[in-house]
C-alpha positions as CSV (number, residue, x, y, z in Angstrom):
1,M,38.8,-79.7,-22.3
2,K,37.8,-77.3,-25.1
3,R,36.7,-73.8,-23.9
4,I,33.8,-72.4,-25.8
5,A,32.7,-68.7,-25.7
6,I,28.9,-68.4,-25.9
7,F,27.9,-64.9,-27.0
8,S,24.4,-63.4,-26.8
9,S,23.7,-65.9,-24.1
10,K,20.5,-65.8,-22.1
11,P,19.4,-68.0,-19.1
12,D,17.6,-70.4,-21.4
13,D,20.9,-70.9,-23.5
14,K,22.7,-71.7,-20.3
15,Q,20.0,-74.2,-19.3
16,F,19.7,-76.1,-22.5
17,L,23.4,-76.0,-23.4
18,A,24.2,-77.4,-20.0
19,L,21.8,-80.3,-20.6
20,A,23.3,-81.0,-24.0
21,N,26.8,-80.9,-22.4
22,Q,26.1,-83.5,-19.7
23,D,27.7,-86.3,-21.7
24,K,30.5,-84.1,-23.2
25,N,33.5,-82.2,-21.8
26,Y,33.2,-78.7,-23.0
27,E,33.8,-75.7,-20.7
28,L,31.0,-73.3,-21.7
29,V,31.5,-69.7,-20.7
30,H,28.5,-67.5,-21.3
31,F,28.6,-63.8,-22.3
32,E,25.4,-61.7,-22.5
33,N,27.3,-59.4,-24.9
34,R,26.7,-59.7,-28.6
35,L,29.7,-60.7,-30.6
36,K,30.9,-57.7,-32.6
37,P,34.2,-55.9,-33.3
38,E,34.0,-54.1,-30.0
39,T,33.5,-57.3,-27.9
40,V,35.5,-59.9,-29.9
41,K,38.4,-59.6,-27.5
42,L,36.3,-61.6,-25.0
43,A,37.1,-64.6,-27.2
44,E,40.8,-64.6,-26.1
45,G,41.8,-67.9,-24.6
46,F,38.9,-69.9,-26.1
47,D,38.9,-72.7,-28.6
48,G,35.6,-72.0,-30.3
49,V,32.8,-69.4,-30.4
50,S,29.0,-69.7,-30.6
51,C,26.9,-66.8,-31.5
52,F,23.3,-65.9,-32.4
53,V,21.1,-64.0,-34.9
54,N,22.1,-60.4,-34.0
55,D,25.8,-60.9,-33.5
56,I,27.9,-59.0,-36.0
57,V,30.5,-61.4,-37.5
58,D,32.0,-59.1,-40.1
59,E,35.5,-58.9,-41.6
60,T,36.8,-56.9,-38.5
61,A,35.5,-59.4,-36.0
62,L,36.6,-62.4,-38.1
63,T,40.1,-61.1,-38.5
64,E,40.4,-60.7,-34.8
65,L,39.0,-64.1,-34.1
66,H,41.6,-65.6,-36.5
67,R,44.4,-63.7,-34.7
68,L,43.1,-65.2,-31.4
69,G,43.3,-68.7,-32.9
70,I,39.5,-69.4,-33.2
71,G,38.9,-72.0,-35.9
72,I,35.1,-72.5,-35.6
73,I,32.1,-70.4,-35.1
74,A,28.9,-72.4,-34.3
75,L,25.7,-70.4,-35.0
76,R,22.8,-71.2,-32.8
77,C,20.4,-70.4,-35.6
78,A,19.6,-71.3,-39.2
79,G,20.2,-67.8,-40.7
80,F,23.7,-66.7,-41.5
81,N,23.2,-63.3,-43.1
82,N,25.2,-61.6,-40.3
83,V,28.4,-63.6,-41.1
84,D,30.9,-62.5,-43.7
85,L,31.3,-66.0,-45.1
86,E,33.8,-64.9,-47.8
87,T,36.1,-63.6,-45.2
88,A,35.6,-66.6,-42.9
89,Q,36.4,-69.0,-45.7
90,R,39.5,-67.0,-46.7
91,L,40.8,-67.1,-43.1
92,G,40.0,-70.8,-42.7
93,I,37.3,-70.3,-39.9
94,Q,34.6,-72.9,-40.2
95,V,31.1,-71.6,-39.8
96,S,28.4,-74.1,-38.8
97,R,24.7,-73.5,-38.2
98,V,21.5,-75.2,-36.9
99,P,19.7,-75.6,-40.2
100,S,16.5,-77.1,-38.7
101,Y,15.6,-76.9,-35.1
102,S,11.8,-76.9,-35.0
103,P,10.1,-75.5,-38.1
104,E,6.8,-76.0,-36.4
105,S,7.7,-73.6,-33.6
106,V,8.1,-70.6,-36.0
107,A,5.1,-71.7,-38.1
108,E,2.8,-72.0,-35.1
109,H,3.9,-68.6,-33.9
110,A,3.1,-67.1,-37.3
111,V,-0.4,-68.7,-37.2
112,A,-0.8,-67.4,-33.7
113,M,0.0,-63.9,-34.8
114,I,-2.5,-64.2,-37.7
115,L,-5.3,-65.3,-35.3
116,A,-4.4,-62.7,-32.7
117,L,-4.4,-59.8,-35.3
118,N,-7.6,-61.0,-37.0
119,R,-9.6,-61.5,-33.8
120,K,-8.0,-58.6,-32.0
121,I,-7.1,-60.8,-29.1
122,T,-4.8,-58.4,-27.3
123,R,-7.2,-55.5,-27.5
124,A,-10.1,-57.7,-26.3
125,H,-8.1,-59.0,-23.4
126,L,-7.2,-55.5,-22.2
127,R,-10.8,-54.4,-22.4
128,V,-12.0,-57.4,-20.4
129,K,-9.3,-56.8,-17.8
130,E,-11.0,-53.4,-17.3
131,H,-14.5,-55.0,-17.2
132,N,-15.3,-53.5,-20.6
133,F,-17.2,-56.2,-22.6
134,N,-18.1,-54.0,-25.5
135,L,-17.4,-55.7,-28.9
136,D,-17.2,-52.5,-31.0
137,G,-14.0,-52.5,-33.1
138,L,-13.3,-56.2,-32.5
139,M,-14.8,-57.8,-35.6
140,G,-12.6,-60.2,-37.5
141,F,-13.1,-62.4,-40.5
142,N,-13.2,-66.1,-41.2
143,L,-9.9,-67.5,-42.4
144,Q,-11.9,-70.2,-44.1
145,S,-13.2,-67.6,-46.6
146,C,-9.8,-65.8,-47.4
147,T,-6.7,-66.4,-49.4
148,I,-3.4,-66.7,-47.6
149,G,-0.1,-66.2,-49.4
150,V,3.0,-68.0,-48.0
151,I,6.3,-66.6,-49.4
152,G,9.1,-69.2,-49.0
153,T,8.3,-72.9,-48.9
154,G,11.4,-74.3,-47.1
155,K,10.9,-76.3,-43.9
156,I,9.3,-73.4,-42.0
157,G,7.1,-72.4,-45.0
158,L,5.9,-76.0,-45.4
159,A,5.1,-76.2,-41.7
160,T,3.1,-73.0,-42.0
161,L,1.2,-74.4,-45.0
162,R,0.4,-77.5,-43.0
163,A,-0.8,-75.6,-40.0
164,L,-2.9,-73.3,-42.2
165,S,-4.5,-76.1,-44.3
166,G,-6.9,-77.0,-41.5
167,F,-8.7,-73.6,-41.8
168,G,-9.9,-74.3,-45.2
169,S,-8.3,-71.2,-46.7
170,R,-7.1,-70.9,-50.3
171,L,-3.3,-71.2,-50.0
172,L,-1.0,-69.6,-52.4
173,C,2.7,-69.9,-52.2
174,Y,5.9,-68.5,-53.9
175,D,9.4,-69.8,-53.9
176,P,12.1,-69.6,-56.6
177,F,12.5,-73.3,-56.1
178,P,9.1,-74.9,-55.9
179,S,8.8,-78.3,-54.3
180,E,6.4,-81.2,-54.7
181,A,5.6,-80.9,-50.9
182,G,4.7,-77.3,-51.4
183,A,2.5,-78.0,-54.4
184,A,0.6,-80.6,-52.5
185,L,-0.3,-78.0,-49.9
186,G,-0.8,-74.8,-51.9
187,E,-0.8,-73.4,-55.3
188,Y,2.4,-71.9,-56.6
189,V,2.0,-68.5,-58.3
190,D,4.3,-65.6,-59.1
191,L,4.8,-62.8,-56.6
192,P,2.6,-60.2,-58.3
193,T,-0.3,-62.7,-58.3
194,L,0.3,-63.6,-54.7
195,Y,0.3,-59.9,-53.8
196,R,-2.8,-59.2,-55.8
197,L,-5.0,-62.1,-54.4
198,S,-3.9,-62.6,-50.8
199,D,-5.8,-61.3,-47.8
200,V,-3.0,-62.5,-45.6
201,I,0.7,-62.7,-46.5
202,T,3.2,-64.5,-44.3
203,L,7.0,-64.5,-44.9
204,H,9.2,-67.5,-44.4
205,C,12.3,-67.0,-46.5
206,P,16.0,-66.3,-45.8
207,L,17.5,-62.9,-46.0
208,T,19.7,-62.6,-49.2
209,E,20.5,-59.9,-51.6
210,E,17.4,-61.0,-53.6
211,T,15.1,-60.9,-50.6
212,Y,16.4,-57.7,-48.9
213,H,13.4,-55.4,-48.6
214,L,11.3,-57.8,-50.6
215,I,8.2,-56.1,-49.1
216,N,8.7,-52.5,-50.1
217,R,6.6,-49.6,-51.4
218,E,6.2,-51.2,-54.8
219,A,5.2,-54.6,-53.5
220,I,2.7,-53.1,-51.0
221,A,1.1,-51.1,-53.8
222,Q,0.2,-54.4,-55.5
223,M,-1.5,-55.8,-52.5
224,K,-5.2,-55.8,-51.5
225,P,-6.4,-52.9,-49.4
226,G,-6.4,-53.9,-45.8
227,V,-4.0,-56.8,-46.3
228,M,-2.4,-58.5,-43.3
229,L,1.4,-58.9,-43.3
230,V,3.3,-61.2,-40.9
231,N,7.0,-61.5,-40.7
232,T,8.6,-64.2,-38.5
233,S,11.7,-64.7,-40.7
234,R,14.2,-61.9,-40.9
235,G,13.5,-58.2,-40.2
236,A,15.1,-56.8,-43.3
237,L,12.7,-58.7,-45.6
238,L,10.4,-55.9,-44.9
239,N,11.1,-52.2,-45.3
240,A,9.7,-50.8,-42.1
241,Q,9.3,-47.3,-43.3
242,D,7.4,-48.4,-46.4
243,A,5.1,-50.6,-44.2
244,L,4.5,-47.7,-41.8
245,D,3.5,-45.5,-44.8
246,G,1.3,-48.4,-46.1
247,M,-0.5,-48.4,-42.7
248,K,-1.0,-44.6,-42.7
249,Q,-2.6,-44.9,-46.1
250,G,-4.8,-47.8,-45.0
251,K,-3.2,-50.2,-47.5
252,I,-2.0,-52.5,-44.8
253,G,-4.7,-53.3,-42.4
254,Y,-2.7,-55.5,-40.0
255,L,1.0,-56.0,-39.3
256,G,2.6,-58.8,-37.3
257,L,6.3,-58.7,-36.6
258,D,8.4,-61.1,-34.7
259,V,11.5,-59.7,-36.3
260,Y,12.6,-56.1,-37.1
261,E,15.4,-54.9,-39.3
262,M,17.1,-52.8,-36.5
263,E,16.3,-55.2,-33.7
264,G,19.9,-55.8,-32.7
265,E,19.8,-52.9,-30.2
266,I,16.3,-53.6,-29.0
267,F,15.3,-57.3,-28.9
268,F,16.4,-59.8,-26.2
269,R,16.9,-56.9,-23.7
270,D,14.8,-55.4,-21.0
271,L,14.3,-51.8,-22.0
272,S,11.5,-51.1,-19.6
273,G,11.3,-47.4,-18.8
274,R,13.7,-46.3,-21.5
275,V,12.9,-44.1,-24.6
276,L,13.2,-45.9,-27.9
277,H,15.2,-43.8,-30.3
278,D,14.0,-45.7,-33.3
279,D,11.1,-43.4,-34.5
280,V,9.8,-45.9,-37.0
281,F,9.6,-48.7,-34.5
282,A,8.1,-46.5,-31.9
283,L,5.4,-45.4,-34.3
284,L,4.6,-48.9,-35.3
285,L,4.2,-49.9,-31.6
286,S,1.6,-47.1,-31.3
287,Y,-0.8,-48.6,-33.9
288,P,-3.6,-50.8,-32.5
289,N,-3.5,-53.0,-35.6
290,V,0.2,-53.9,-35.1
291,L,1.4,-56.9,-33.1
292,V,5.1,-57.1,-32.2
293,T,6.8,-59.9,-30.4
294,G,10.5,-59.9,-29.6
295,H,11.9,-62.6,-31.9
296,Q,10.3,-65.4,-30.0
297,G,9.0,-67.6,-32.8
298,Y,11.7,-70.1,-32.2
299,F,11.3,-70.1,-28.4
300,T,9.9,-73.5,-27.5
301,R,11.4,-76.3,-25.5
302,E,11.7,-78.5,-28.5
303,A,13.6,-75.9,-30.5
304,L,16.0,-74.9,-27.7
305,T,16.8,-78.6,-27.1
306,E,17.6,-79.1,-30.8
307,I,19.6,-75.9,-31.0
308,A,21.7,-76.8,-28.0
309,Q,22.3,-80.4,-29.2
310,T,23.1,-79.5,-32.8
311,T,25.4,-76.7,-31.7
312,L,27.6,-79.0,-29.5
313,A,27.5,-81.7,-32.2
314,N,28.9,-79.2,-34.7
315,F,31.8,-78.6,-32.2
316,D,32.2,-82.4,-31.8
317,A,32.5,-82.9,-35.5
318,Y,35.0,-80.1,-36.0
319,Y,37.3,-81.2,-33.3
320,A,37.1,-84.8,-34.5
321,G,37.8,-83.7,-38.1
322,H,34.4,-84.8,-39.4
323,K,31.6,-83.1,-41.3
324,T,27.9,-82.9,-40.2
325,G,26.5,-81.2,-43.3
326,N,25.7,-78.1,-41.2
327,E,28.9,-76.4,-42.4
328,L,28.3,-73.4,-44.6
329,F,31.3,-74.1,-46.9
């Protein structure tokens, strides 16, 4: 029986991994701790490790995992910017991921954020709960009459374009690798054009050296006054301080975040009653035209089922000496 250490585990991970493990023979041991250099010693005595988006799999952690005899790290996510792949490859540690769990789950969450920000659903709900039925300050706009820019046309970007197509909006898209599927749903343009013409911009690209702080002061300056920005991809695509400055200046009219660059110490935890020491994040939360969710775009039954099944399938293939195509090198 192979023993697998599951880091950054939550009750739903236990539930769905247990279901996926019913016809297998893994001993799954769950740790709420994030995998990072300070906690890597918890992996002692295990045959494999599984981790999540905010675990820190750097050279120090990988070197210790190698010393402990760990040969595989199975990511329960598509992104892998938190893993030092060069070091993993040098040490002979296989890194696998879940490249596609449910593109529609993230796409639908992005669309939900667009609608909630536009029609001020949260503010309206709180008013009505207090028996205040005044409509002042709740005016929105028709998506049918606006232009929406989608940055990134991979599986999630395409699912977002499909979801948005029903509104009748003009859809612009940007990707360094355009696809026929994307061109069938939207009009490919360069980034300056997308920034200049879009009323709403939604991000659906991976975090790389090229996309780090893609949305920064210079990009925001090119956008329409009052633009809506939505990020359900990776927090560091957007420079939060620059976005905050853009909101103060009225350049950004709406901001929707399901991810945040410094979310590692905040998201997936109950911090009720505690003071947030991230001043930028605390200020963003104070704005009425900001909507933040705690990295829940992926959080559907369908996605969690696929994540659990693919994660264990990645272990199956490794121990059988096979390849799934989910390996990162």
